[in-house]
N, C-alpha and C positions, 0 to 999 in steps of 0.2 A: 710776533714774539718780541720781548724786550728784556732789558735788565738781566744780563747773564751773570750768574753767581757761581762761585766755587763751592765745594762741599763743606766748607766750614759753617759755623753757626752764625754769630754776628748779625742776625736779622732782627734782634729785639729780645725782650725778656720772656721767660716762660712764666705763665700765671699759675697760681695754685688754687684759684677760686673755682667754684663749681656753679653751674647754672641752677636757677631756681626751678624746681619741678621737672616733670617728665617732658615732653613736647616743648623744649626750648625755654621760653620765659625770658626775663630781662638779663639773666646772667649775673654773676656775683662780682665783687670788686676784684681788681687785678691781683691782689695779694702780693706776696714777695716777688721781686723780679731778679733774675740772675742773668748775667751776660756770659757768653762763651765765645772763644776765639778760634776754635778748630773743631773738626769732627771728633777728635779724641776727647774733648771735654763736653761735647754735646751729643749724648747718646739718644737714640730715638725712643725715649720713654713716653709714658702716657701723657704727661703734662707739658710737652713741648708745644710751642706755637706752631701754626700751620707751616710757616716758612722754615722754622728750625727742623721740623719733622722731615721736610723735603731735603734740606741740606744734610741731614744726618744719614741719608741713604743714597744720595745722588752724588755723582762726580761733579756735574755742573747742571744748572737748570736755567731756563728763561721763562719768565711769567707770561702766560697767555694773554692776548688782548681780551678785554672785557666786552662781552656782547651787549647790545643796546636794548635788551629787554624784548627780544622778538617773540618770546613765548607768552607775552601778556597782551593779547589782542585788544583788550578794552582799555589798557593803560591804567587799570584800577590800582596797581601797586604804587603808582606815582601820586595817587590821590592823598590828601592829608590823612595821616595815620593809617595808610594802607587800605586794602580792598574792603575791610570790615569797618573802617573808621574807628579802629580800636584806640580809645583815648590813651594818650601817652606813648603810642608805638613809635612815633617819630622821635620823641625824646629818648626812648630806650635804644633806638638804633644810633642816635647821636652819641650816647654814652658808650655804646659798644665800639663805635669808630674811634672815639677818644682813647678808650682803654686798649685797643688792639692795633690801631693803625690800619685796620681793614674796613672795607665797606660792604662785605658780605661774609658769610660763614664758611666759604670754601675758596681756596686758592687753587687755580689750575695752572699747570706748567708743562713745558716740554723739557724733559730731563734726560740725562745720560746716566745709566746705572750699569756699572760693569761693562761699559762700552756699548750698551744697547740703548738706542733711542726709544724713549718711553713717554707716554702721556701720564702725568701724575695728578691725582686729585687729593688735596690735603685739607682737612677740616680744621677750622679755628674754633675750638670749643668755647673760648672766652667771648666769642661773638654770639650772644643769645643761645648759648648752649650748643653751638654747632648745628642749630636747627635748620631744616630745609624750608625755604620759602620760594616764591616764584622766581626771584632773581637768582637764587641758588640753582633752580632748575635750568634757567637760561645758561648759566656757566657750565653746568654738567653736560647739557645737550651739546653745546659748542665743543667741549673737550672730546666727547665721544665721537662727534662728527669728524673732528680733526684726526683722531686716531684711525677712523675708518678710511678717510680719504688718503692717508699716508701709510696705511698698513702697519700700524703700531700697536703694541700691547698697552693696556691700561693698568696702572697700579693705583689703588685707592688707599690712602692713609686716613682711616676713619676715626672720628671722635665726635659723636653727635648724640643728642637726646631725642631726636625724632623730628616730626613735622612741627612747624611754627604755629602755635596757637593763635597768635595775633592776626594771622591771615586765614584761619579757619580752613574750610574745604578747598579754597584756592591753593593752600599749601599742601594739603593732603594729596591732591591730585597730581602733585609733582612726582609722587612715587610711580604712578603709571607712566609718566613721561620718562623717568630714569629707567624703569624696567624695559620700556620699548627700545631705548638707546642701547642698553646692555644686550638685549636680544638681537638687535641689528649687528652689533659687533661680533656676537657669538656666531651668527649666521655667516659672517664674513671670514670666519676662521681665525679670529684674533684673540689671543689669550687675555684673560683678566685676572689679576691678582689683588687680593685685599689684605691689608694689615689692620687688625682690630686694636685700636688704642682704647683708652679709658675715658668715657664709656662708649660703647657701641650698642645703641638700643633703638627701639622703634623702627621707623621706616628705613633708616640708614642701614640697620642690620638686615632687614627683610628685602632690601634691594641691592645696594652696593656690596654689602658684606656677604650674605648667604648665597647670592647669585654668582659669586666669583668662581673661577675654575680652581684656584688654589687659595685657601684661606689660612693666613697666619695670624697669630694673636700674641700680644705682649703679656707677660706674666701678671696675673692678678687683675687684668682688665675686666670690667663689668660688661658682659655680653648677653644680650637677650632681647626679645621683642618688647617685654615689659620692663620699664624703668623701675627704680627702687621705690618710688612713691605711688605707684599704681598697681603693683603686684599684690596678690593675696597676702595678708599679714602673717599667715602660717607657712608661707612658701619657703622651701629650703634655699637659703642664699647661695649655696655652692652651685646650684643648678644654673645660676645667672653669671657665672664666671668663665673666663677663658678655659680654665682647667676643667670645669664641669662640662662645657660644650665639647671639649676634646674627648672626654670620657664617653660622651653621648654620640660621638661620630659626626658632629656638626662642623668641626674645623679640622684642618690637616696637621697643625703643629702649634705649640706654644714656644715662641722663640725669645730668648733673653735679649735685651736691648743691644748688648755688645756684639751679638751675632746676627742681628737683623740685616744689616747692610750686606754681609757676605751671603746670607741665605737668599735674599732677593736677587743678588747678582747671579747666583747659580741657577735659580729658577728662570731668570730671563735668558741666560745662556742656553738653557734647555728648551724653552718654549718660545722665546722671543725672536728667533732668527726668521727672516722672511722665507716663505715657502711658495714658490711659483709653480711647482709641478702639480699635476693632477694626482689626487690621492690614489686612484685606481691603478696608476702605473708606477707607483713608488716601489723601490727595490725592497724585497722582503728582508726581515731580519734573518741572518744566518743562524741555523740551529747551533747551540753550544756543543763543544766536545764533551764526551762523557768523562766523569771524574772518578767513577767507581771501578769495580773489577771489570777487566776486559773480556773475561770468558763468558760464553753464552751458556745458559743453564741447560742441563740435559732433560730435566723433567719440569712439569708444571709446578709441582710443589717446591722444587728447587728454586724456581724463579720467585715464588712467594717468599721463601725463607731469606733469600738474598735481598729482596726489596725491603723486607721488614727489619733487616739487621740493624741493631743499634750502632750508632757511631758512623754510619755510612753517609756520604755527602748528601746534603739537603739543599734547600733553596739558597740559604745564605752563602754556601760555598760556590754555588753556580753563579750567583749574582756577582760575587767578588772576582771570580775568574773571567767573567764575560764583560763587565762594564769597567770603564776607567773611573767613573764617578757617577753617583746617582742621587736623586732626591725622591722622597716617598710622599704619597698622599695617604690619608687615613680616614676611615669612617665612611658610612653609606649615606650620610645626610638624612637618614630616617630614624636616628636614635640608636644605631648599633655600630659596634666595632668587633671585628674578628681578628685576634692576634695570629690566627693560623693562616692568614693570607697577607702578602705584601705586594703593594702596587705602587708604581711610580714611573719616573722617566730617568734615563741615564745616557751617558755618552759612550759610544764605542767607535773607536777609530774615526773620531771627528763627526760622527752622526748622532742624532738624537733618536733613541728608540724607547718605546714604552714597554712596561712589563707588568704582568700579573702572575704571582708565584704562590702556589699552595705549599704549605710548610710541613706536610705529613700528618696533620690532624684532620678530623672530620670537619668539613667546611660548613660554617654556619650561614644562615640567611644573610647576615650583615656582610659576610665575606663575598658571597655571590653578588650582592648589590654593589659592593665596592669595586669588584672586578668589572662589572657591567659599566659602572661609571667611568672607570679608567679607559675601557675600550672605546666608549662613545666620545670621550674627550680627545683621545688620540686620533680617532677617526675625523673629528671636526678640525683638528689642527694639521691633519695630513701626516701623522707620525706612525710608522709601522710598529706592530705590536709583537712581543714575544710572551708566550705563556709557558710556565713550568708546571706540569701536572704531577701532583703528589698528594693523594688523599685516599684513605680507606673508603671514603664515600661521603655523602652529605650527612650532616648531623640529623638524627632522627628522634631526638628526645622531644618531650612535650613542649618545652620552651621553644624549640626550633619550629615545631608545627604552628604554635601560636604566633611566631614571628614571620610566618609566611614562607616556609621553606619552598613549597612548590612554586609559588609565584616568583620567588627570587631566582630559582634555577631556570625557570622559563625565560625570565628577563635576560639572564646571562647567555642562554642559547640564542636568543634573538639578537643580542648585541653583536656576538661573533658572526652570526649568519648574515647580518645586514651591513657589516663593516665594509667600507670601500677601500680602506688601507689593507695591505696584506697582513695576515696574522700567522705567525709561525709558532708551533707548539712542540715541546719536548717532554716526553714522559720520562721522568727521572727516578721514580721509585714505584709507588703503588698507584694503580689506576683502578679505583673502585667505582664501578657502575656509573650512573648518570651524574653523580657528584664530581667525577673526574671528567667525564665526557663534556660537561658544560663548558670547561675551559680548554677543550681540545679543538684546534682549528679544523674545520672541514677540509679535507684534501691536502693539509699541510702539517701533518703530525709525524714526528720522528720519535724514536725510543732509544734509551741507553741499553747496553747489554744486560744490566742488572735490574731490569724493571719488569713489570707485568701489567696487563690490562684485562679486566674481566667484567662480564656482565653482572656478576655478583661474586662476593668472596666465596672461595671453595667451601669453607665451613658452613656458610649459610645455604649454599646450593645443596650440600649434602643433607642438611636439616630439612629443607623444603621437600626434597625428594625422598625423605624418610630413610636415608641410608645410614648405616652404622658409621661410627667415627673412624673405624679402620678404613673406610672407603673414601676418606677425604682426599688422599693422595691421588687415587684413581680419578676422582671427580675433577681435580685440578688438571689432570692430563686431558680429560675429555673436554674441558672448557676451552682448551687451546689458547692459553694466555701468555705463553712465552713470546719474547720479541720475534723469534723466527716464525712462530705461528701467526702472529699479527701481520708480519710481512707477507706470508703466504696467502693470508685471507684478504689482503689489500687494505687493511685497516691503517697501516702506517706506510710512509714513503720509504723509510729506510732505518737502519740501525747506525747511530752515530759512532765514530771511532773514539777511543779513549785518548785523552790529551797526552 
């Protein structure tokens, strides 16, 4: 590493030009250039240079040594005009170097962000549209390897149009190379965070971006596999924006430039701390104290009424009482978002814990998939999990069936059943059938005094048994759904006290 820099800008001008075409191209003229002297005047907006983007989020950074092209066994990239002999390619690279001061489309660095040592990958869009070529792959592989060897998280600041056309298939296969490195770091239990600048398209989105554990995007950034010049002419442009991808559950948050630095710091404080213990012996998350009424219900129907009472404490109140601070992930990465479930990571008494919390609504397939994603990520990072159970059941409308409700519930059961980290669950309101049980940890479930858990809602049980509506209360008692019943049946470990 060399050339230590502080968090100010001062690394050159930000270009306003855009690259020609999807998959890279020659790039446009540098455009207007601006100079900044401090992080206060250089925000991490879409059009910063690669070095300015690093400086805008890092306390300090040192540029990584440039690898010697070890990924190109034939040396074809050093041939005149590259591996394809693309006429004018050498001249295009020379112009890009003159315009940017860089000799490749990515700058790799060892940075400190919020006190956490981090490997940072930052793309220079003015260098051939931030496109990925063979030497880009060399640098990315070296950076991932360094992160793996030193147990460091990776933060990618992405601004790319995709694979470099002038290198053809030799460029496209770099995506496999990057995907392998990302997978190796994932297997090593190292977190990966991505910041989507403008644009993030093609293979850069499909590898560095979409494969990250936490995906943040800048407002208005173009994000999608297809760039603007290759997508169908009648395509909805909103679908290819950061905001559109957020609505579709593909990214976790759209973060304004002036909040990006602090947001990355919080995520790295939550996920970036070294963990040397074995996940299976990690200390479980303690169950939260109850926030509602302390009295135990006398009847089954009394338990139902109290659990359904409007205004009673729900997930938000429990999260605020339990965590000192937290950050949330969003979306199932399959096109769906469920506002009725909240997932993320928080600090409690100096520890990082993960959480998945139902919010009292019928849980949709996207909610189950998001919860399963959270549990698997926490398991890989060695972080204990807390789940808060509160749902009348799984959504059962036609849209939920078409979205794969059964498969999503099954996947959530599997995620909890196979987790090596301890999962702690607290029933805080309603526990409705399999939709609630999917988020309940086997053998580590507690309940609040004002909750209930049932194989089916008493009203539905009465209807199935063809009982009169006047028998609903009796049915509730027969189902034995009160916290005391659940304890007697061995379903829960205990009833938590009121705070």
